[in-house]
VMD Tcl script that draws the C-alpha trace (Angstrom):
set ca {
  {8.74 -0.72 -3.72}
  {5.77 -1.83 -5.83}
  {7.39 -0.28 -8.89}
  {10.61 -2.21 -8.17}
  {8.62 -5.43 -7.72}
  {6.79 -4.85 -11.00}
  {10.08 -4.25 -12.85}
  {11.48 -7.42 -11.35}
  {8.42 -9.42 -12.52}
  {8.05 -7.96 -15.99}
  {11.47 -6.69 -17.08}
  {13.84 -9.53 -18.06}
  {17.23 -9.29 -16.30}
  {16.09 -6.45 -14.04}
  {18.55 -6.03 -11.15}
  {17.62 -2.68 -9.71}
  {18.67 0.87 -10.43}
  {21.72 1.58 -8.30}
  {21.75 -1.05 -5.55}
  {23.99 -4.01 -6.30}
  {22.16 -6.77 -4.42}
  {18.59 -5.90 -5.45}
  {16.86 -8.84 -3.79}
  {18.15 -8.02 -0.29}
  {18.84 -4.32 -0.42}
  {16.88 -1.78 -2.42}
  {16.88 1.22 -0.13}
  {18.61 3.63 -2.48}
  {16.27 2.66 -5.30}
  {13.28 3.42 -3.03}
  {14.77 6.80 -2.17}
  {15.29 7.73 -5.85}
  {11.78 6.71 -6.97}
  {10.11 8.27 -3.94}
  {12.00 11.61 -4.30}
  {11.20 11.90 -8.05}
  {7.54 11.09 -7.39}
  {7.33 13.67 -4.58}
  {8.76 16.40 -6.81}
  {6.16 15.65 -9.49}
  {3.37 15.75 -6.91}
  {4.68 19.12 -5.62}
  {4.63 20.52 -9.17}
  {1.05 19.22 -9.62}
  {-0.02 20.87 -6.38}
  {1.44 24.22 -7.33}
  {-0.17 24.04 -10.81}
  {-3.60 24.18 -9.14}
  {-6.59 22.29 -7.82}
  {-8.15 21.85 -11.26}
  {-5.33 19.56 -12.34}
  {-5.24 17.86 -8.96}
  {-8.93 16.96 -9.37}
  {-8.37 15.61 -12.91}
  {-5.49 13.43 -11.87}
  {-7.42 12.11 -8.84}
  {-10.34 11.10 -11.06}
  {-8.02 9.25 -13.45}
  {-6.38 7.45 -10.52}
  {-9.79 6.46 -9.19}
  {-10.70 4.80 -12.50}
  {-7.42 2.84 -12.47}
  {-8.01 1.81 -8.85}
  {-11.55 0.50 -9.62}
  {-10.24 -1.57 -12.56}
  {-7.56 -3.11 -10.36}
  {-10.11 -4.08 -7.76}
  {-12.30 -5.85 -10.31}
  {-9.19 -7.60 -11.64}
  {-8.41 -8.84 -8.14}
  {-11.87 -10.28 -7.50}
  {-12.00 -11.99 -10.93}
  {-8.64 -13.68 -10.33}
  {-9.96 -15.55 -7.26}
  {-12.51 -17.50 -9.37}
  {-10.28 -18.55 -12.27}
  {-8.11 -21.70 -12.57}
  {-4.45 -20.73 -12.39}
  {-1.08 -22.04 -13.43}
  {1.03 -24.31 -11.26}
  {3.43 -21.39 -10.64}
  {0.59 -19.50 -8.97}
  {-0.54 -22.43 -6.86}
  {3.03 -23.05 -5.77}
  {3.12 -19.52 -4.36}
  {0.28 -20.31 -1.95}
  {-2.84 -19.57 -3.94}
  {-5.54 -22.18 -3.36}
  {-8.71 -20.74 -4.81}
  {-11.71 -20.43 -2.54}
  {-11.18 -22.91 0.29}
  {-12.65 -23.38 3.74}
  {-9.45 -25.15 4.80}
  {-7.41 -22.10 3.79}
  {-9.75 -19.87 5.74}
  {-9.34 -22.06 8.88}
  {-5.57 -21.98 8.49}
  {-5.62 -18.17 8.28}
  {-8.15 -17.66 11.06}
  {-5.72 -17.34 14.02}
  {-2.97 -14.78 14.65}
  {0.38 -15.65 13.11}
  {2.85 -12.83 13.85}
  {6.52 -13.07 12.98}
  {9.03 -12.97 15.80}
  {9.20 -9.45 17.24}
  {5.85 -8.41 15.74}
  {2.49 -7.92 17.45}
  {-0.95 -6.54 16.83}
  {0.20 -2.99 17.52}
  {3.24 -3.15 15.21}
  {0.99 -4.34 12.35}
  {-1.67 -1.80 13.29}
  {0.89 0.99 13.12}
  {1.73 0.07 9.51}
  {-1.91 -0.42 8.49}
  {-3.43 2.64 10.12}
  {-2.11 5.28 7.64}
  {-4.01 3.42 4.88}
  {-7.32 4.61 6.27}
  {-6.46 8.24 7.01}
  {-7.58 9.31 3.53}
  {-11.08 9.36 5.03}
  {-10.44 12.94 6.21}
  {-8.99 14.13 2.84}
  {-12.21 15.97 2.03}
  {-12.28 17.76 5.36}
  {-8.74 19.00 4.73}
  {-9.96 20.66 1.52}
  {-12.98 22.30 3.13}
  {-12.00 25.70 1.80}
  {-12.38 24.50 -1.77}
  {-15.77 22.90 -1.29}
  {-18.97 24.58 -2.48}
  {-20.97 23.75 0.65}
  {-18.61 22.39 3.35}
  {-21.36 22.05 5.95}
  {-23.11 19.45 3.74}
  {-20.19 17.98 1.81}
  {-17.83 17.22 4.72}
  {-20.15 14.97 6.88}
  {-21.66 13.39 3.79}
  {-18.32 12.62 2.20}
  {-16.58 11.55 5.39}
  {-19.34 9.12 6.44}
  {-19.51 7.74 2.90}
  {-15.72 7.26 2.93}
  {-15.92 5.45 6.29}
  {-18.61 3.03 5.04}
  {-16.89 2.42 1.72}
  {-13.48 1.89 3.26}
  {-14.82 -0.47 5.94}
  {-16.72 -2.61 3.42}
  {-13.80 -2.69 0.94}
  {-11.20 -3.70 3.51}
  {-13.44 -6.37 5.06}
  {-14.15 -7.89 1.66}
  {-10.53 -7.94 0.56}
  {-9.32 -9.28 3.89}
  {-11.89 -12.07 3.60}
  {-10.95 -12.82 -0.02}
  {-7.25 -13.16 0.81}
  {-8.07 -15.28 3.88}
  {-10.07 -17.74 1.85}
  {-7.73 -17.98 -1.14}
  {-4.10 -17.55 -0.08}
  {-1.89 -19.32 2.42}
  {0.46 -17.62 4.82}
  {3.65 -19.34 3.61}
  {4.78 -21.12 0.45}
  {8.08 -21.71 -1.33}
  {6.94 -20.95 -4.87}
  {8.87 -24.02 -6.11}
  {6.85 -25.71 -8.81}
  {8.73 -29.00 -8.54}
  {7.89 -29.22 -4.82}
  {4.29 -28.41 -5.56}
  {3.93 -31.09 -8.24}
  {5.64 -33.67 -6.03}
  {3.50 -33.04 -2.96}
  {0.13 -32.66 -4.74}
  {0.57 -35.76 -6.90}
  {-1.11 -38.54 -4.94}
  {0.47 -41.24 -7.10}
  {3.94 -40.49 -5.66}
  {4.49 -42.36 -2.36}
  {5.51 -40.10 0.51}
  {8.70 -42.11 0.94}
  {9.70 -41.13 -2.64}
  {9.18 -37.41 -2.11}
  {12.78 -36.25 -1.77}
  {12.02 -32.55 -1.64}
  {10.40 -30.64 1.23}
  {6.74 -29.71 0.82}
  {6.16 -26.35 -0.86}
  {4.22 -25.46 2.31}
  {7.05 -26.45 4.68}
  {8.88 -23.22 5.40}
  {10.83 -24.23 8.46}
  {14.46 -23.18 8.46}
  {15.63 -26.75 9.06}
  {14.00 -28.16 5.96}
  {15.38 -25.39 3.74}
  {18.89 -25.08 5.08}
  {18.21 -21.73 6.69}
  {16.60 -20.09 3.68}
  {13.20 -18.39 3.97}
  {10.15 -18.91 1.79}
  {9.47 -15.97 -0.49}
  {5.71 -16.28 -0.88}
  {2.53 -16.30 1.18}
  {0.90 -13.40 2.98}
  {3.69 -13.31 5.57}
  {6.52 -12.96 3.09}
  {5.17 -11.52 -0.15}
  {3.91 -7.90 -0.11}
  {2.52 -8.41 -3.64}
  {0.00 -11.04 -2.58}
  {-2.82 -9.33 -4.41}
  {-0.85 -9.23 -7.63}
  {-0.44 -13.03 -7.42}
  {-4.13 -13.58 -6.78}
  {-5.37 -11.16 -9.47}
  {-6.15 -12.13 -13.06}
  {-3.56 -9.89 -14.81}
  {-1.16 -8.87 -12.04}
  {-0.12 -5.64 -13.69}
  {-3.50 -3.99 -12.97}
  {-2.90 -4.56 -9.31}
  {0.41 -2.76 -9.60}
  {-1.43 0.08 -11.33}
  {-4.03 0.12 -8.54}
  {-1.24 0.18 -5.94}
  {0.33 3.18 -7.74}
  {-3.07 4.90 -7.96}
  {-3.84 4.45 -4.26}
  {-0.47 5.56 -2.99}
  {-0.12 8.54 -5.37}
  {-3.73 9.60 -4.68}
  {-3.01 9.51 -0.92}
  {0.20 11.42 -1.40}
  {-1.58 14.13 -3.46}
  {-4.35 14.44 -0.87}
  {-1.83 14.79 1.95}
  {0.42 17.23 0.13}
  {-2.53 19.37 -0.91}
  {-4.60 19.02 2.26}
  {-2.10 19.49 5.08}
  {-0.81 22.90 3.89}
  {-4.39 24.16 3.69}
  {-5.02 23.16 7.31}
  {-1.76 24.86 8.27}
  {-2.78 27.97 6.32}
  {-6.17 28.14 8.12}
  {-4.43 27.76 11.53}
  {-1.98 30.54 10.56}
  {-4.74 32.90 9.46}
  {-6.62 32.40 12.72}
  {-3.33 32.73 14.69}
  {-4.16 29.67 16.78}
  {-0.46 29.02 17.34}
  {2.31 31.54 17.75}
  {4.94 32.21 15.05}
  {3.10 30.46 12.18}
  {1.69 33.56 10.48}
  {4.35 33.05 7.79}
  {2.19 30.30 6.33}
  {-1.02 32.41 6.12}
  {-0.57 34.05 2.71}
  {-1.88 32.25 -0.41}
  {-0.96 32.47 -4.07}
  {-3.03 32.61 -7.21}
  {-6.75 32.59 -7.88}
  {-7.27 29.63 -5.47}
  {-5.24 31.17 -2.70}
  {-2.87 28.11 -2.78}
  {-0.65 27.79 0.33}
  {2.63 27.48 -1.60}
  {4.73 28.07 1.54}
  {2.89 25.19 3.22}
  {3.49 23.01 0.15}
  {7.20 23.54 0.44}
  {7.23 22.75 4.18}
  {5.23 19.57 3.73}
  {7.49 18.65 0.77}
  {10.61 18.69 2.92}
  {8.90 16.77 5.75}
  {7.81 14.10 3.27}
  {11.19 14.04 1.68}
  {12.79 13.34 5.06}
  {10.48 10.35 5.52}
  {11.31 9.12 2.01}
  {15.05 9.30 2.74}
  {14.56 7.12 5.80}
  {13.30 4.52 3.31}
  {11.90 2.15 6.00}
  {8.13 1.71 5.59}
  {7.57 0.06 8.99}
  {9.44 2.81 10.86}
  {7.81 5.71 8.95}
  {4.31 4.19 9.21}
  {4.63 3.73 12.95}
  {5.77 7.35 13.32}
  {2.89 8.65 11.18}
  {0.36 6.57 13.11}
  {1.43 8.15 16.35}
  {0.94 11.64 14.92}
  {-2.46 10.77 13.44}
  {-3.78 9.17 16.64}
  {-2.53 12.13 18.68}
  {-4.24 14.58 16.29}
  {-7.53 12.64 16.40}
  {-7.36 12.51 20.21}
  {-7.08 16.30 20.33}
}
mol new
graphics top color blue
foreach p $ca { graphics top sphere $p radius 0.5 }
foreach p [lrange $ca 0 end-1] q [lrange $ca 1 end] { graphics top cylinder $p $q radius 0.2 }
display resetview
């Protein structure tokens, strides 16, 4: 969906790939992009770990640049278009407004947690590749603990940055922003609703499109360039997808070799110099493809979270 959002922002006249009403329905576009990406990742996995490592390093560099771009954007003066979308710059008042829980109807802590949780499962990526490590006994605890600390600090910083600089709801209407931030205009002469008033009654049933509640590209709005954030999003998601598609089959291969579960010996044989579990790659490919064809992030994330929590409990 980030690719579709980027095309919508930077390609004039973009109206989606195959879906007619792109703004309200983009499921088929998501399926096409996800399926093509998954095929490319499968090819990369079969090519070998050397290329996987090279691609992961390149994605890491892109991700780091996007993070710097995000932080820089919070300190710079912005256009009225950006402020109208809910960006305030560093503000204690914004932080106070964002301090409490503000779930949409039908949502709760656990529904949000289910979507967020898969974002931190990359911590165990190194453990899944233990067979390819030079000294697993040293590398796995060192890498895993480092990943936990880095992930915790990064997410805490970014959550704090967004909480101090971006409001939960805004219309994105520049005219409304100018009218309600211009102190010389008497309130009785302000004929438009405030750009922060997102109640259905004041907008004739229409929803606001911006703010952390409505806009999934909040970080792109806050950042200096915008497009680097999209690049970082691609880097993070593709990197996680590669780690999962490469790591899970290796765990399955190890289980099959040790015959810990019946009827899975089919996945034990490897291929090539690195003993790549090609059969496991194909299995994971079809499982991932099924999730992509569902094309509902909230549903898929909740399902994945249940499997991850159950595996960690075991």
